[in-house]
Every structure is written in C-alpha cells, then in structure tokens.
C-alpha positions as CSV (number, residue, x, y, z in Angstrom):
1,M,-67.3,-160.7,-24.7
2,T,-67.9,-157.1,-25.6
3,R,-71.2,-155.5,-26.8
4,Y,-70.3,-156.3,-30.4
5,F,-67.8,-159.1,-30.1
6,D,-68.1,-162.7,-29.0
7,A,-65.2,-165.0,-30.0
8,E,-67.2,-168.2,-29.4
9,L,-70.1,-167.0,-31.7
10,I,-67.6,-165.8,-34.3
11,G,-66.1,-169.3,-34.4
12,K,-69.5,-170.9,-34.6
13,Y,-70.5,-168.8,-37.6
14,S,-67.2,-168.8,-39.4
15,Q,-67.8,-169.5,-43.0
16,S,-67.3,-168.0,-46.4
17,G,-69.9,-165.6,-47.8
18,P,-70.7,-162.5,-49.9
19,R,-70.2,-159.0,-48.8
20,Y,-73.4,-158.0,-50.6
21,T,-72.3,-154.9,-52.4
22,S,-75.0,-156.3,-54.8
23,Y,-77.6,-159.0,-54.9
24,P,-77.3,-161.1,-56.9
25,T,-73.5,-161.0,-56.4
26,A,-71.0,-160.6,-59.2
27,V,-70.3,-164.3,-59.3
28,E,-73.7,-164.7,-60.9
29,F,-72.8,-162.3,-63.8
30,H,-72.6,-164.1,-67.2
31,E,-71.4,-163.3,-70.7
32,R,-74.8,-164.0,-72.2
33,F,-75.7,-160.5,-71.0
34,T,-74.6,-158.2,-73.9
35,A,-74.1,-154.5,-74.6
36,A,-77.5,-154.5,-76.3
37,D,-79.1,-155.7,-73.1
38,Y,-77.4,-153.0,-71.2
39,V,-78.5,-150.2,-73.6
40,R,-82.1,-151.4,-73.3
41,H,-82.0,-151.0,-69.6
42,L,-80.2,-147.7,-69.8
43,E,-83.0,-146.3,-71.9
44,A,-85.7,-147.9,-69.8
45,G,-84.4,-146.0,-66.8
46,N,-85.2,-142.6,-68.3
47,A,-88.9,-143.1,-67.6
48,A,-88.4,-143.0,-63.8
49,A,-85.9,-140.1,-64.1
50,R,-83.9,-141.5,-61.2
51,D,-80.8,-139.6,-60.1
52,L,-77.4,-140.8,-61.3
53,S,-74.3,-142.0,-59.5
54,L,-71.2,-142.1,-61.7
55,Y,-68.1,-144.3,-61.0
56,V,-64.9,-143.9,-63.0
57,H,-62.2,-146.5,-62.6
58,I,-58.6,-145.2,-63.0
59,P,-56.4,-148.3,-63.0
60,F,-52.9,-146.9,-62.8
61,C,-50.5,-147.2,-59.9
62,E,-46.8,-146.3,-59.8
63,H,-46.1,-149.0,-57.1
64,V,-47.7,-152.3,-56.3
65,C,-49.1,-152.9,-52.8
66,Y,-48.7,-156.6,-52.2
67,Y,-52.1,-157.0,-50.4
68,C,-54.1,-155.3,-53.2
69,G,-56.8,-157.2,-55.1
70,C,-58.0,-154.3,-57.3
71,N,-57.9,-154.2,-61.1
72,K,-54.8,-152.2,-61.6
73,I,-51.9,-151.4,-64.0
74,I,-48.5,-150.8,-62.5
75,T,-46.5,-148.3,-64.5
76,R,-44.5,-145.1,-64.1
77,N,-45.3,-144.0,-67.6
78,H,-47.9,-141.3,-67.1
79,D,-48.4,-140.9,-70.8
80,Q,-50.5,-144.1,-70.8
81,S,-53.2,-142.2,-69.0
82,D,-53.8,-139.9,-72.0
83,E,-54.7,-142.8,-74.2
84,Y,-56.9,-144.2,-71.4
85,L,-58.7,-140.8,-71.2
86,D,-59.3,-140.9,-74.9
87,Q,-61.1,-144.2,-74.5
88,L,-62.9,-143.1,-71.4
89,E,-64.3,-140.2,-73.4
90,R,-65.8,-142.7,-75.8
91,D,-67.2,-144.8,-73.0
92,I,-68.8,-141.8,-71.3
93,A,-70.2,-140.4,-74.5
94,R,-71.7,-143.7,-75.6
95,Q,-73.5,-144.4,-72.4
96,A,-74.6,-140.8,-72.0
97,A,-76.2,-140.9,-75.5
98,H,-78.9,-143.2,-74.0
99,I,-79.5,-141.1,-70.9
100,D,-82.0,-138.2,-70.7
101,P,-79.8,-135.2,-70.1
102,S,-82.2,-133.8,-67.6
103,R,-81.4,-136.5,-65.1
104,R,-79.4,-135.2,-62.2
105,V,-75.9,-136.5,-61.1
106,I,-75.9,-136.6,-57.4
107,Q,-72.8,-138.8,-56.8
108,L,-69.4,-139.2,-58.4
109,H,-66.7,-141.5,-57.3
110,L,-63.2,-141.9,-58.8
111,G,-61.6,-145.2,-57.8
112,G,-58.7,-147.4,-58.8
113,G,-55.9,-148.0,-58.9
114,T,-54.7,-144.6,-57.9
115,P,-57.0,-141.8,-59.4
116,T,-54.4,-139.2,-58.5
117,F,-52.0,-140.9,-60.9
118,L,-53.7,-138.4,-63.3
119,N,-52.1,-134.9,-63.3
120,H,-54.1,-131.7,-62.9
121,T,-54.6,-131.3,-66.7
122,Q,-55.8,-134.8,-67.1
123,L,-58.2,-134.6,-64.1
124,R,-59.6,-131.3,-65.4
125,R,-60.1,-133.0,-68.7
126,L,-61.9,-135.9,-67.1
127,L,-64.3,-133.7,-65.1
128,A,-65.0,-131.6,-68.2
129,M,-66.0,-134.8,-70.1
130,L,-68.4,-135.8,-67.4
131,H,-70.0,-132.4,-67.1
132,E,-70.3,-132.1,-70.9
133,H,-72.2,-135.4,-71.2
134,F,-74.1,-135.2,-67.9
135,P,-74.9,-131.5,-67.8
136,R,-76.9,-131.5,-64.6
137,F,-74.8,-132.0,-61.5
138,A,-76.3,-131.4,-58.1
139,A,-74.9,-128.5,-56.1
140,D,-71.9,-128.9,-53.8
141,D,-74.1,-128.8,-50.7
142,T,-76.3,-131.6,-52.0
143,G,-74.1,-134.0,-54.1
144,E,-71.4,-136.3,-53.0
145,Y,-68.3,-136.1,-55.2
146,S,-65.5,-138.3,-53.9
147,I,-62.0,-139.5,-54.9
148,E,-59.8,-142.3,-53.5
149,I,-56.3,-141.0,-52.6
150,D,-53.0,-142.6,-51.8
151,P,-51.6,-140.1,-49.3
152,R,-48.1,-140.5,-50.9
153,T,-49.3,-139.0,-54.2
154,V,-50.7,-135.7,-53.1
155,S,-49.6,-132.3,-51.7
156,P,-51.7,-129.6,-50.0
157,D,-51.8,-127.9,-53.4
158,D,-53.2,-131.0,-55.0
159,L,-55.9,-131.3,-52.4
160,R,-56.9,-127.6,-52.9
161,F,-57.0,-128.2,-56.7
162,L,-59.3,-131.3,-56.3
163,R,-61.6,-129.3,-54.0
164,E,-61.8,-126.5,-56.6
165,L,-62.5,-129.1,-59.3
166,G,-65.6,-130.1,-57.4
167,F,-64.6,-133.0,-55.2
168,N,-66.1,-132.6,-51.7
169,R,-65.2,-136.0,-50.1
170,V,-61.8,-137.8,-49.9
171,S,-60.9,-141.3,-48.9
172,F,-57.3,-142.0,-47.8
173,G,-55.7,-145.4,-48.0
174,V,-53.8,-145.9,-44.7
175,Q,-53.9,-149.7,-44.0
176,D,-51.4,-149.6,-41.1
177,F,-48.9,-147.2,-39.6
178,D,-46.4,-149.8,-38.3
179,P,-43.1,-149.6,-40.4
180,A,-42.5,-153.3,-40.4
181,V,-46.0,-154.0,-41.7
182,Q,-45.6,-151.3,-44.3
183,Q,-42.3,-152.8,-45.4
184,A,-43.9,-156.3,-45.7
185,V,-46.7,-155.0,-48.0
186,N,-44.6,-152.6,-49.9
187,R,-46.5,-149.4,-48.9
188,I,-44.3,-147.0,-47.0
189,Q,-46.0,-143.9,-45.7
190,G,-45.2,-142.2,-42.4
191,F,-47.7,-141.2,-39.8
192,E,-46.6,-137.6,-39.9
193,H,-47.2,-137.3,-43.7
194,V,-50.7,-138.9,-43.4
195,R,-51.5,-136.6,-40.5
196,D,-50.4,-133.5,-42.5
197,T,-52.3,-134.7,-45.6
198,I,-55.6,-135.1,-43.6
199,A,-55.1,-131.7,-42.0
200,A,-54.6,-130.2,-45.5
201,A,-57.8,-131.8,-46.6
202,R,-59.7,-130.3,-43.7
203,D,-58.1,-126.9,-44.5
204,A,-59.3,-127.3,-48.1
205,G,-62.9,-127.6,-47.0
206,Y,-63.9,-131.1,-47.8
207,H,-67.2,-132.2,-46.4
208,S,-66.1,-135.6,-45.3
209,I,-62.8,-137.4,-44.8
210,S,-62.6,-141.2,-44.8
211,A,-59.7,-143.6,-44.2
212,D,-59.2,-147.3,-44.8
213,L,-57.3,-149.7,-42.5
214,I,-56.7,-153.5,-43.0
215,Y,-56.3,-156.0,-40.2
216,G,-54.6,-159.4,-40.8
217,L,-51.6,-158.1,-42.7
218,P,-48.2,-159.7,-42.3
219,L,-46.3,-159.0,-39.1
220,Q,-49.3,-157.3,-37.5
221,T,-49.7,-157.9,-33.7
222,V,-52.4,-156.7,-31.4
223,R,-49.8,-154.3,-29.8
224,T,-48.8,-152.8,-33.1
225,F,-52.3,-152.5,-34.6
226,S,-53.6,-151.0,-31.4
227,R,-51.0,-148.3,-31.8
228,T,-52.3,-147.7,-35.4
229,L,-55.8,-147.5,-34.0
230,E,-54.7,-144.9,-31.5
231,Q,-53.0,-142.9,-34.2
232,I,-56.1,-143.0,-36.5
233,R,-58.3,-141.9,-33.6
234,E,-56.0,-138.9,-33.2
235,L,-56.5,-138.1,-36.9
236,A,-60.3,-138.5,-36.4
237,P,-61.5,-139.1,-40.0
238,D,-65.3,-138.9,-40.3
239,R,-65.6,-142.5,-41.6
240,L,-63.4,-145.6,-41.2
241,A,-63.4,-148.9,-43.1
242,V,-61.4,-151.6,-41.4
243,F,-61.1,-154.5,-43.9
244,N,-60.2,-158.1,-43.2
245,Y,-57.2,-159.1,-45.3
246,A,-58.1,-162.2,-47.4
247,H,-54.9,-164.0,-48.5
248,M,-55.8,-165.3,-51.9
249,P,-52.6,-165.4,-54.0
250,H,-54.1,-167.9,-56.4
251,I,-56.5,-165.1,-57.5
252,F,-54.4,-161.9,-56.8
253,G,-50.9,-162.3,-58.1
254,A,-49.3,-159.5,-56.1
255,Q,-50.2,-161.4,-52.9
256,K,-47.6,-164.0,-53.8
257,Q,-45.0,-161.5,-52.6
258,I,-46.3,-161.8,-49.1
259,N,-44.7,-164.5,-46.9
260,A,-47.7,-166.5,-45.6
261,A,-45.7,-167.5,-42.5
262,D,-45.8,-163.8,-41.5
263,L,-49.6,-163.6,-41.5
264,P,-51.4,-163.5,-38.1
265,D,-53.0,-166.8,-37.2
266,A,-56.7,-167.1,-36.7
267,P,-56.8,-166.4,-33.0
268,T,-54.6,-163.3,-33.5
269,K,-56.9,-162.0,-36.2
270,L,-59.8,-162.2,-33.9
271,Q,-57.9,-160.3,-31.3
272,L,-57.1,-157.7,-33.9
273,L,-60.8,-157.4,-34.7
274,Q,-61.8,-157.2,-31.1
275,A,-59.2,-154.4,-30.5
276,T,-60.5,-152.5,-33.5
277,I,-64.1,-152.6,-32.4
278,E,-63.3,-151.7,-28.8
279,Q,-60.9,-148.9,-29.5
280,L,-63.0,-147.2,-32.2
281,T,-66.3,-147.4,-30.3
282,D,-64.6,-146.3,-27.1
283,G,-63.2,-143.4,-29.2
284,G,-66.7,-142.2,-30.1
285,Y,-67.2,-144.0,-33.4
286,E,-70.5,-145.6,-34.2
287,F,-70.3,-149.2,-35.5
288,I,-72.3,-149.1,-38.7
289,G,-71.9,-152.9,-39.2
290,L,-69.7,-155.3,-41.1
291,D,-66.4,-153.3,-41.1
292,H,-67.5,-149.7,-41.2
293,F,-67.4,-147.0,-38.5
294,A,-68.5,-143.4,-38.5
295,L,-68.5,-140.4,-36.2
296,P,-72.0,-139.7,-34.8
297,G,-72.5,-136.6,-36.9
298,D,-71.7,-138.4,-40.2
299,S,-74.5,-138.9,-42.7
300,L,-74.0,-142.7,-42.7
301,V,-75.1,-142.7,-39.1
302,R,-78.1,-140.5,-39.7
303,H,-79.2,-142.5,-42.8
304,Q,-78.9,-145.8,-40.9
305,R,-81.1,-144.4,-38.0
306,E,-83.6,-143.2,-40.6
307,G,-83.6,-146.5,-42.4
308,T,-82.3,-145.1,-45.7
309,L,-78.8,-146.4,-45.8
310,Y,-77.8,-148.4,-49.0
311,R,-75.0,-150.5,-50.4
312,N,-73.5,-150.6,-53.8
313,F,-70.1,-151.6,-55.3
314,Q,-68.4,-148.8,-53.5
315,G,-69.7,-149.9,-50.2
316,Y,-72.2,-148.0,-48.0
317,S,-74.0,-145.1,-49.6
318,T,-76.5,-142.5,-48.5
319,F,-78.3,-142.4,-51.9
320,S,-80.6,-145.4,-52.2
321,T,-82.5,-144.3,-55.3
322,C,-79.7,-143.7,-57.8
323,E,-78.8,-145.7,-60.9
324,L,-75.1,-146.3,-60.9
325,L,-73.2,-145.9,-64.2
326,G,-69.6,-147.3,-64.4
327,F,-66.9,-146.1,-66.7
328,G,-63.4,-147.6,-67.3
329,I,-62.0,-151.1,-67.2
330,S,-63.8,-153.6,-64.9
331,A,-66.3,-150.9,-63.8
332,I,-69.7,-152.1,-62.7
333,S,-73.1,-150.4,-63.4
334,M,-76.2,-151.0,-61.2
335,L,-79.4,-150.1,-63.0
336,D,-82.9,-150.7,-61.9
337,G,-83.3,-153.9,-63.9
338,C,-79.7,-155.2,-64.4
339,Y,-76.1,-155.2,-63.3
340,S,-73.3,-154.9,-65.9
341,Q,-69.5,-155.1,-65.8
342,H,-67.1,-153.7,-68.4
343,E,-64.2,-155.6,-69.9
344,K,-61.5,-156.2,-67.3
345,A,-58.5,-156.3,-69.7
346,R,-57.4,-153.0,-71.1
347,S,-56.8,-154.4,-74.6
348,R,-60.3,-155.8,-74.8
349,Y,-61.8,-152.6,-73.3
350,Y,-60.0,-150.5,-76.0
351,Q,-61.0,-152.9,-78.8
352,A,-64.7,-152.8,-77.9
353,L,-64.6,-149.0,-77.9
354,N,-62.6,-148.8,-81.1
355,N,-65.2,-151.0,-82.7
356,G,-67.9,-148.5,-81.8
357,G,-69.5,-150.4,-79.0
358,I,-70.0,-150.2,-75.2
359,P,-67.4,-152.5,-73.6
360,V,-69.7,-154.8,-71.7
361,L,-68.1,-158.1,-70.6
362,R,-70.9,-159.7,-68.6
363,G,-73.9,-158.9,-66.5
364,I,-77.3,-160.1,-65.2
365,E,-80.9,-159.1,-65.7
366,L,-82.8,-159.0,-62.4
367,S,-85.8,-161.2,-61.9
368,R,-88.6,-160.1,-59.7
369,D,-87.3,-162.5,-57.0
370,D,-83.8,-161.0,-57.3
371,R,-85.3,-157.5,-56.7
372,I,-87.3,-158.6,-53.7
373,R,-84.4,-160.4,-52.1
374,H,-82.1,-157.4,-52.9
375,H,-84.5,-155.2,-51.0
376,V,-84.6,-157.6,-48.1
377,I,-80.8,-158.0,-47.9
378,T,-80.3,-154.3,-48.2
379,E,-82.6,-153.7,-45.3
380,I,-80.7,-156.1,-43.1
381,M,-77.2,-155.1,-44.2
382,C,-77.7,-151.4,-44.1
383,N,-80.6,-150.5,-41.8
384,L,-80.4,-153.5,-39.4
385,H,-84.0,-154.4,-39.5
386,L,-86.6,-156.1,-41.7
387,D,-90.4,-155.7,-41.5
388,L,-92.2,-158.3,-43.5
389,K,-95.4,-156.3,-43.6
390,A,-93.6,-153.4,-45.2
391,V,-92.1,-155.9,-47.7
392,S,-95.6,-157.2,-48.5
393,T,-96.9,-153.7,-49.1
394,R,-94.0,-152.7,-51.3
395,W,-93.9,-155.8,-53.4
396,Q,-97.5,-156.8,-53.3
397,I,-96.8,-160.3,-51.9
398,N,-97.5,-162.1,-48.7
399,A,-93.9,-161.8,-47.4
400,A,-94.6,-164.1,-44.4
401,D,-95.5,-166.9,-46.8
402,Y,-92.8,-166.0,-49.4
403,F,-90.0,-166.1,-46.8
404,A,-91.5,-168.8,-44.5
405,R,-88.5,-171.1,-45.0
406,E,-86.0,-168.3,-44.3
407,W,-87.9,-167.1,-41.2
408,Q,-87.6,-170.6,-39.8
409,A,-83.9,-170.7,-40.7
410,L,-83.4,-167.5,-38.7
411,Q,-84.5,-169.1,-35.4
412,P,-81.0,-170.4,-34.4
413,L,-79.6,-166.9,-35.0
414,A,-82.2,-165.5,-32.8
415,A,-81.4,-168.0,-30.1
416,D,-77.7,-166.8,-30.3
417,D,-78.9,-163.2,-29.9
418,L,-77.6,-162.1,-33.4
419,I,-81.2,-161.0,-34.1
420,K,-84.4,-160.4,-32.3
421,I,-87.6,-161.7,-34.0
422,D,-90.9,-160.2,-33.0
423,G,-93.7,-161.6,-35.1
424,D,-93.0,-160.3,-38.6
425,R,-90.2,-158.0,-37.6
426,L,-86.5,-158.7,-37.4
427,E,-84.0,-156.5,-35.6
428,V,-80.2,-157.0,-35.8
429,R,-78.8,-157.1,-32.3
430,P,-75.4,-155.7,-31.4
431,L,-73.7,-159.1,-31.7
432,G,-75.2,-159.4,-35.2
433,R,-73.6,-156.3,-36.6
434,L,-70.3,-158.1,-37.0
435,L,-72.0,-161.3,-38.4
436,I,-74.4,-159.3,-40.6
437,R,-73.3,-161.3,-43.7
438,N,-74.5,-164.5,-42.0
439,I,-77.9,-163.0,-41.4
440,A,-78.3,-161.8,-45.0
441,M,-77.1,-165.1,-46.4
442,V,-80.3,-166.8,-45.1
443,F,-82.2,-164.8,-47.9
444,D,-79.7,-165.6,-50.7
445,A,-81.3,-167.9,-53.2
446,Y,-77.9,-168.6,-55.0
447,L,-75.8,-169.9,-52.2
448,H,-76.8,-173.5,-52.7
449,K,-74.5,-173.7,-55.7
450,A,-71.5,-175.8,-54.4
451,E,-69.0,-173.9,-56.5
452,N,-69.9,-170.6,-54.8
453,S,-68.4,-171.6,-51.5
454,K,-64.9,-171.2,-52.9
455,R,-65.5,-167.8,-54.4
456,F,-66.1,-165.7,-51.3
457,S,-63.9,-164.6,-48.4
458,K,-64.5,-165.6,-44.8
459,V,-67.2,-163.5,-43.1
460,I,-64.7,-162.7,-40.4
C-alpha cells in the first residue's frame, strides 16, 4: 500500500461509473431538448453577465490512433477544413447573436481531432471569427487560451505562430514512448522529437504545458511504462493527465484494430497505475485526484487548495463561474440552466446550419435538484471536501435532511478511510483521491437506471 494506492480497496470498489465532467452526465441528454430551448438559456445568461469559455471542436486527423474514442474525421485532404470553417463561422455567429457582446471571454480551448490540422491561414481565420463575434477577450495574463497538439504535426515555427495568435497554453498528446506500444496503437513519435517540441513551446513563452499519457495500452508492461514515466518526468510538463484505456470496440470502431490479447490483464493495469502514482508523486507532482497531476506551482494545485477548482467537459478547470459555449460537430455547451450537444455527424451539422438554425442534437434542462447535486459532486471531485452547512446556506435548504440517505451511504467509505466524516463535513482522504468517482456516485440520483451501468467505464 502507498499513500494513494491500495490494491485491495481498488478491487473492492471496482465498478463502472461516470467521470463527472458534468452532472447530470451526457447519458441523460435527450432529443426533446431543442435549439429553441438552447437559445432561451443563452439569452437568459446575459442577465448574470458571467464570463465565457469557448470550445471549438476541430475533428480532422491525418492518421487514426487505434485507441482513440474522439469524434474525428480521418483524411489527408486539408481542403475539407475550409468548408468546415465556413460552417463554423455560421455556428459562431448564430450563437453570438444571443450573447451580450460586453461579456468577457476568459477561456478558449481548441480540441479534436487534431486542431493543428488547420494551417496558419485557417487558424488565423478561425481566431478572427471568434474575436469578431466575441469582442471582449481577457488579457493574456488573465485568460487561458489553450490548444491540443499532436507533437508530430508542429514545428518550432508553428508553436511560435500559435503563441503570437494568442494561445498561451498547450496540451501535447504523448500516450507512451515505448516503440512497440506506439506501433500497436498506430502512433509513432520518438522521445527526442517530443522533447524538442516541448522545449520549443517553453522557448515560445507559453504559460503552461500539459501532456497526456494512457495506461492499459497493448504491449505495455510495468517496466516499459515506468521508463515512459521517467522520460515524462525529465520533460517536466506543468500538468499531466494519465488516462485509463477503456477497450470498447463495440462503441469506438478504431479500437477493433487493437489485438485484445495484447492488452495488459487487470493485475498488470493496477501495477501500471501504482507505478504512475508513485513515480509522479516521488518526482514532485501533486496528485489532484482521479487521473490528474500537476507541479506545485500550477494553478490547478492553487485552486484546489483554495476550494475553487472546477470540472467541465475539458476536464479540470480553474474558472468555475464561466458559461461554456461549444462550436463544431459534437461540441457540448454548459450554461447555467442547461447542457446542450451539437450534431455529431458532419452532414447533419452542415444541414442544420444551411437551414438557418443552431445545430443542437440533444441536451437537458437542469432541475433545482440537478443543480444542487452538481454543486455537491463538484465540491467532492475538485476540492476534496463537502460542507453541508455551506450547501444549506448556498441553496437555502436543510442539506443534512436533504442528503440524509447519502450521508448514511457514505459510512462504509469512511470505514475504509476513503473519506473522513466529521459531523456535517466530509473530507476526501488520500486513498479516496483515486476512488473519487465512487464517492461522488453516492450523490448521483440517476445511477439507479439499470441501463446506465453499461454506459460508463470502470472507475479504475
């Protein structure tokens, strides 16, 4: 057993469950929610004048990575992105028409796919669209403007260009440095190239550099992944996300290319996870919880200590009071009163925009109970505590009565030292950081639905 890791407890609490990038989760979205509902909530948000976070989904990739579950389009025809930008411009303009232009943009994130599939001219055009329709962007030293990058797709000149364009944070997809693993997942990128790319990002003056790893990929062993962890510590990104690979080829077609016999068995995956936690925390990283780590000086660590960390569909965030607007196929918006997702198919996305509408596929309006439970789950997932008296004050309820059943259900977790309960206060213990989803699930009012158990990945 280590401070954060206990194999016996992990086995005891092994089950499927949400990652809680939202509550209610996306499986509760429904098509009865329409574009008209979304517009109503867009306009209602102007009264509170909350800051804005913008997400733009760029779906294109030149090569398929077999593990990937993202909504993507594999093509080497870069001309397709010009048509996509034409449609994005309509999407951006139509949503912005319902937003008070005085509202400030404090976050921007380009995800995918591979956002750097777009060339310099196309990226400059996209940023110009956003600044035209959202004229008030926070200054560079205040706002967070990030882009996901496949290291194979950029040069030092590209990184300097992106910095000059306004991006001040970059996230590099690394996954694993072992050549055999890279071959098995069809993503070949040498350590030296990634090292030089991260160094170029530092030279370009980015505020923060993140990297993603995945454990549980085919042909991974504790020895080889430990070597990857040593190499990533050498590169010292500010933040690290180390995701658990979920093999779901019935949902993600590209995963059918992976030989299931090459995947690590359950005991090996636990050993991979243990090695990850031990090597990164020994190397100076703070374990934020779930699967995220950050260096002590990173804002994620500071916001968690101050109790202001947040989660949305991009993961952990330091801006808890934003409304998130999504643009592009499959993009999700998170407004104060609703969640909404765009059409996932490019043809249907284009059709909706060509017909003059906003391409909403599905969504959900949040009830008062949804909002209360979202707050509670966020406190647990992000800030590692819950104070029922504070919940009572914020929501004008008797939280001890409201969550009496849940408080009783938490007692076995307290007995296993995942949490500490002191009267009306809950504190997540070190062992609970890894099993944080299990703690949050106690407060989920939707999990009783039998069909949901098959729609989530394992918590570990």
